[in-house]
C-alpha positions as CSV (number, residue, x, y, z in Angstrom):
1,M,0.0,0.0,0.0
2,S,2.9,2.3,0.7
3,K,4.0,2.1,-2.9
4,I,0.5,3.0,-4.1
5,Y,0.4,6.0,-1.7
6,R,3.8,7.1,-3.0
7,F,2.7,6.7,-6.6
8,I,-0.5,8.7,-5.9
9,A,1.5,11.4,-4.1
10,A,3.9,11.6,-7.0
11,I,1.0,12.0,-9.5
12,V,-0.6,14.7,-7.3
13,F,2.7,16.6,-7.1
14,I,3.2,16.5,-10.8
15,L,-0.4,17.7,-11.4
16,L,0.0,20.5,-8.9
17,Y,3.4,21.5,-10.5
18,M,1.8,21.6,-14.0
19,L,-1.1,23.6,-12.6
20,V,1.1,26.2,-11.0
21,H,3.2,26.6,-14.1
22,A,0.1,26.8,-16.3
23,Q,-1.2,29.6,-14.2
24,A,2.1,31.4,-14.4
25,A,2.1,31.0,-18.2
26,E,-1.4,32.3,-18.3
27,A,-0.6,35.3,-16.1
28,L,2.5,36.1,-18.3
29,A,0.3,35.9,-21.4
30,D,-2.0,38.5,-19.7
31,T,0.8,41.1,-20.0
32,T,0.4,41.3,-23.7
33,G,-0.4,44.9,-24.5
34,I,0.8,46.0,-21.1
35,E,3.4,48.7,-21.2
36,F,5.8,49.2,-18.3
37,N,7.9,52.4,-18.5
38,I,10.2,54.2,-16.2
39,R,11.7,57.7,-16.3
40,F,13.5,60.1,-13.9
41,F,10.9,61.9,-11.9
42,D,13.0,64.9,-11.3
43,R,16.0,64.6,-13.5
44,R,19.1,66.5,-12.2
45,I,22.7,65.9,-11.6
46,Y,23.0,62.9,-9.2
47,Y,25.8,62.3,-6.8
48,T,26.9,59.2,-4.8
49,E,25.5,58.8,-1.3
50,T,23.4,62.0,-1.4
51,A,19.9,63.0,-2.6
52,P,17.3,60.4,-3.7
53,V,17.2,59.2,-7.3
54,Y,13.4,59.2,-7.8
55,I,12.1,57.0,-10.6
56,Q,8.5,57.3,-11.9
57,I,7.1,53.9,-12.8
58,T,4.1,53.9,-15.1
59,I,2.0,50.8,-16.1
60,T,-0.3,51.3,-19.1
61,N,-3.0,48.9,-20.3
62,N,-3.1,48.9,-24.1
63,S,-4.8,45.6,-24.3
64,P,-8.5,45.1,-25.0
65,N,-9.1,43.5,-21.7
66,T,-9.1,44.6,-18.0
67,Y,-5.7,44.1,-16.5
68,R,-5.2,43.3,-12.8
69,F,-2.1,43.0,-10.7
70,K,-1.1,43.0,-7.1
71,L,0.8,46.0,-5.6
72,A,2.4,45.5,-2.3
73,D,2.3,48.2,0.4
74,E,6.0,47.6,0.8
75,R,7.0,48.2,-2.9
76,A,10.1,45.9,-2.5
77,F,7.7,43.0,-3.1
78,S,6.4,44.4,-6.3
79,I,9.3,46.1,-7.9
80,D,13.0,45.4,-8.5
81,F,15.7,47.3,-10.3
82,D,18.6,45.9,-12.3
83,T,21.4,48.5,-12.4
84,R,24.6,47.6,-14.3
85,T,27.8,49.3,-15.3
86,M,28.7,49.9,-18.9
87,T,30.6,46.6,-18.8
88,N,27.4,44.8,-17.7
89,R,28.5,44.3,-14.1
90,P,25.5,44.4,-11.8
91,L,25.5,46.7,-8.7
92,D,24.8,45.2,-5.3
93,G,21.3,45.6,-3.8
94,A,20.7,48.1,-1.0
95,A,21.2,46.6,2.5
96,S,17.7,47.7,3.5
97,L,16.2,45.8,0.5
98,L,18.0,42.6,1.5
99,R,16.7,42.9,5.1
100,K,13.1,43.5,3.9
101,R,13.1,40.4,1.7
102,T,14.8,38.0,4.0
103,Q,12.9,38.6,7.2
104,Y,9.7,36.7,7.9
105,Q,6.7,39.0,7.5
106,Q,3.2,39.3,6.2
107,V,3.1,41.0,2.8
108,Y,0.1,43.3,2.5
109,F,-1.1,44.3,-0.9
110,R,-4.0,45.7,-2.9
111,E,-5.2,44.6,-6.3
112,I,-5.1,47.3,-9.0
113,S,-7.6,47.0,-11.8
114,M,-6.9,48.9,-15.0
115,E,-9.3,49.2,-17.9
116,T,-8.2,49.6,-21.5
117,G,-6.3,52.9,-22.0
118,E,-5.7,53.5,-18.3
119,S,-2.4,54.1,-16.7
120,F,-1.1,53.8,-13.1
121,S,2.0,55.5,-11.8
122,F,4.0,55.7,-8.6
123,I,7.4,56.9,-7.6
124,E,10.3,55.0,-6.0
125,D,13.8,56.0,-4.8
126,L,16.4,53.9,-6.6
127,R,18.6,54.1,-3.6
128,D,16.1,51.9,-1.7
129,Y,16.9,49.1,-4.1
130,V,20.5,49.6,-5.3
131,N,23.8,50.4,-3.6
132,L,24.8,53.6,-5.4
133,K,28.1,54.4,-3.8
134,Q,30.5,54.4,-6.7
135,P,30.6,57.2,-9.4
136,G,30.2,56.3,-13.1
137,S,27.7,55.6,-15.8
138,F,25.0,52.9,-15.4
139,R,22.0,51.4,-17.1
140,V,18.9,51.0,-15.0
141,Q,16.0,48.7,-15.8
142,A,13.0,47.9,-13.6
143,R,11.1,44.7,-13.2
144,I,7.6,44.3,-11.9
145,Y,6.1,41.3,-10.3
146,P,2.3,41.2,-10.9
147,E,1.9,38.3,-8.4
148,L,4.5,39.7,-6.0
149,Y,8.1,38.9,-5.3
150,R,8.3,35.7,-3.3
151,A,11.7,34.6,-1.9
152,P,13.4,32.2,-2.4
153,A,11.4,31.3,-5.5
154,A,11.6,34.8,-7.0
155,G,13.5,33.6,-10.0
156,E,10.4,31.6,-11.1
157,A,7.9,34.4,-10.4
158,V,6.0,36.0,-13.3
159,S,7.6,39.4,-14.1
160,F,8.1,41.8,-17.0
161,E,10.7,44.4,-17.7
162,S,10.8,48.1,-18.4
163,N,12.8,50.3,-20.7
164,Y,16.4,51.3,-19.9
165,L,17.5,54.6,-18.3
166,N,21.1,56.0,-18.4
167,L,22.2,57.1,-15.0
168,N,25.3,59.2,-14.4
169,L,26.6,59.4,-10.8
170,R,29.2,62.0,-9.9
171,P,31.6,61.8,-6.9
172,P,30.3,63.1,-3.6
173,V,29.1,66.7,-3.5
174,I,31.6,69.2,-2.3
175,N,30.7,72.0,0.1
176,G,31.7,75.5,-0.7
177,P,33.6,77.8,1.6
178,D,30.4,78.9,3.3
179,G,29.5,75.2,4.1
180,L,26.7,75.1,1.6
181,P,26.6,72.3,-1.1
182,L,27.8,73.4,-4.5
183,E,25.2,73.2,-7.3
184,M,26.0,72.1,-10.8
185,D,24.9,73.7,-14.1
186,I,23.3,70.8,-16.0
187,A,24.1,72.4,-19.4
188,T,27.8,73.0,-18.9
189,G,28.8,71.0,-15.9
190,A,30.2,74.1,-14.2
191,V,29.8,74.6,-10.5
192,L,26.9,76.9,-9.4
193,V,27.6,78.4,-6.1
194,R,25.3,80.5,-4.0
195,Q,26.9,83.8,-3.7
196,Q,26.5,86.4,-1.0
197,L,24.2,88.6,-3.1
198,S,21.9,91.3,-1.8
199,P,18.2,90.6,-1.8
200,D,17.5,92.5,-5.0
201,Q,20.4,90.8,-6.7
202,V,19.0,87.4,-5.7
203,V,15.6,88.3,-7.2
204,E,17.2,89.6,-10.4
205,Y,19.2,86.4,-10.7
206,M,16.1,84.3,-10.4
207,L,14.1,86.3,-12.9
208,K,16.9,86.4,-15.5
209,A,17.3,82.6,-15.2
210,R,13.6,82.2,-15.8
211,Q,13.8,84.4,-18.9
212,L,16.6,82.1,-20.2
213,S,14.7,78.9,-19.1
214,Q,17.7,77.9,-17.0
215,W,15.8,75.9,-14.3
216,D,18.9,74.9,-12.3
217,K,19.7,78.6,-11.8
218,F,16.1,79.5,-11.3
219,F,15.9,77.1,-8.3
220,L,19.3,78.1,-6.9
221,Y,18.0,80.8,-4.5
222,L,14.5,79.4,-3.9
223,D,14.0,77.8,-0.5
224,L,11.7,75.1,-1.7
225,E,11.1,73.7,1.8
226,A,10.0,77.1,3.1
227,M,7.8,77.7,0.1
228,L,6.3,74.2,0.2
229,S,5.3,74.5,3.9
230,R,4.1,78.1,3.9
231,E,0.4,77.1,3.8
232,A,-1.2,75.6,6.9
233,V,-2.4,72.4,5.3
234,Q,0.9,71.7,3.6
235,K,2.9,72.6,6.7
236,K,0.9,70.1,8.7
237,K,1.6,67.4,6.2
238,W,5.3,68.5,6.1
239,L,5.6,68.2,9.9
240,A,4.0,64.7,9.9
241,E,6.5,63.3,7.4
242,N,9.8,61.7,8.1
243,E,13.0,62.9,6.4
244,A,12.5,60.6,3.4
245,G,8.9,61.8,3.0
246,R,10.0,65.4,3.2
247,Q,12.6,64.9,0.5
248,R,10.0,63.3,-1.7
249,M,7.6,66.3,-1.1
250,V,10.3,68.7,-2.1
251,A,11.1,66.7,-5.3
252,E,7.5,66.6,-6.3
253,Y,7.0,70.3,-5.5
254,R,10.0,71.3,-7.6
255,Q,8.7,69.2,-10.5
256,N,5.2,70.6,-10.3
257,L,6.6,74.1,-10.1
258,Q,8.6,73.6,-13.2
259,N,5.7,72.1,-15.0
260,S,3.4,75.0,-14.0
261,V,1.1,72.6,-12.1
262,I,1.2,74.8,-9.0
263,D,2.3,78.4,-8.1
264,G,2.0,79.4,-11.7
265,D,2.5,83.1,-10.9
266,I,6.2,82.7,-9.9
267,N,7.4,80.7,-12.8
268,I,5.9,82.5,-15.8
269,T,8.4,84.4,-17.9
270,P,8.4,88.2,-17.8
271,S,9.3,90.1,-21.0
272,R,10.7,92.9,-18.8
273,F,11.1,93.6,-15.1
274,E,12.5,96.2,-12.8
275,V,13.2,96.3,-9.1
276,E,10.9,98.9,-7.6
277,R,11.9,98.8,-3.9
278,T,14.2,96.8,-1.6
279,E,13.8,96.7,2.2
280,Y,15.7,94.4,4.5
281,N,17.4,94.1,7.9
282,A,19.9,91.6,9.1
283,Y,17.7,88.5,8.8
284,E,14.7,89.2,6.4
285,G,13.8,91.4,3.5
286,T,11.3,92.2,0.8
287,V,11.9,93.0,-2.8
288,T,9.2,94.6,-4.9
289,V,9.3,94.1,-8.6
290,I,7.3,95.5,-11.5
291,A,7.1,92.8,-14.2
292,R,5.6,92.9,-17.6
293,F,4.3,90.0,-19.6
294,K,3.8,90.7,-23.3
295,G,0.8,89.1,-25.0
296,S,-0.5,89.2,-28.5
297,N,-2.3,92.5,-28.2
298,V,-1.5,94.0,-24.8
299,T,1.1,93.7,-22.1
300,E,0.0,92.7,-18.6
301,V,1.6,94.5,-15.7
302,R,2.1,93.0,-12.3
303,R,3.7,93.9,-9.0
304,Y,5.5,91.1,-7.1
305,F,6.5,91.1,-3.5
306,Y,9.3,88.6,-2.8
307,N,10.1,87.7,0.8
308,L,13.6,86.6,1.6
309,E,15.5,85.3,4.6
310,K,19.2,85.2,5.4
311,K,20.8,82.0,6.6
312,N,24.6,81.4,6.7
313,N,25.1,84.8,5.0
314,I,23.0,83.7,2.0
315,W,19.7,85.3,1.0
316,T,17.0,83.0,-0.3
317,I,13.4,83.5,-1.4
318,V,11.0,81.9,1.0
319,N,7.6,83.3,-0.2
320,Y,6.0,85.7,-2.6
321,S,2.7,87.5,-3.4
322,M,1.4,89.4,-6.5
323,D,-0.9,92.2,-7.4
324,K,-2.3,92.7,-11.0
325,L,-1.9,96.3,-12.1
326,G,-3.8,96.0,-15.4
327,T,-2.6,96.1,-19.0
328,E,-1.0,98.5,-21.4
329,P,-0.8,98.5,-25.2
330,N,2.1,96.8,-26.9
């Protein structure tokens, strides 16, 4: 009888094995028409061991059917990144990622349902997945697990891959003589250093940079943290976040500001401007500017009030307001 039981057990095992792999093949087939793309959420010059490298992940359903997949609350069980040098040598995974995947825990997830033509996006910090401690050029590809990442059988899990991104990492950022990090000009690679400018010179620098669409210079003297949390609701959310959450809020705010999604009055391009008045003491100041915006028939005139604060001998813009003064003929 024991031989019969062993034979039956073997047959059951084979059937279960075939069933699991048939389901995996079916799930993989379901990815036909599903696009999985990644891009840099806030592309800038990246350094080793410093600011986050945010990647926007977008899944688009171009198939004629409803597409469903599981998305873990802890994204490490839904997403992975394969980052390699130009000689195809893979970088090590982040230590925090290895800890998450090797410890025993309950994986919580929600099921995402996407109809034809719909997209779903979220943002992840590449540093949470990859050890980015060496400078150089790398190729980044993401992999998503619709049925979740399950160690130790992750190699057999259903997954599909994204496009490639080219990532350039510079050596660690160098602080200037005032102790502030040196910014880099993306176009030229030259160092952009915050100078000890007067409040009116800071505002002029920002406005001229906007006229030339030089975003790296435009943001150089903007205190994004202060501007982000100047409203009560946003300030409450800011205070409730941890350091990583705050960094993500700043990155999103910068991107939205550049794309004119929010605060559209500060990032529109003036055709002309002139500083009307500058008032300041040792710690704070206000610069009033008359700005003109040329339209097809008339020119709109506005008065801007820029509020600045002085920290470490550097003036930065922390807030602004605006009054519309009317129009004048071109």
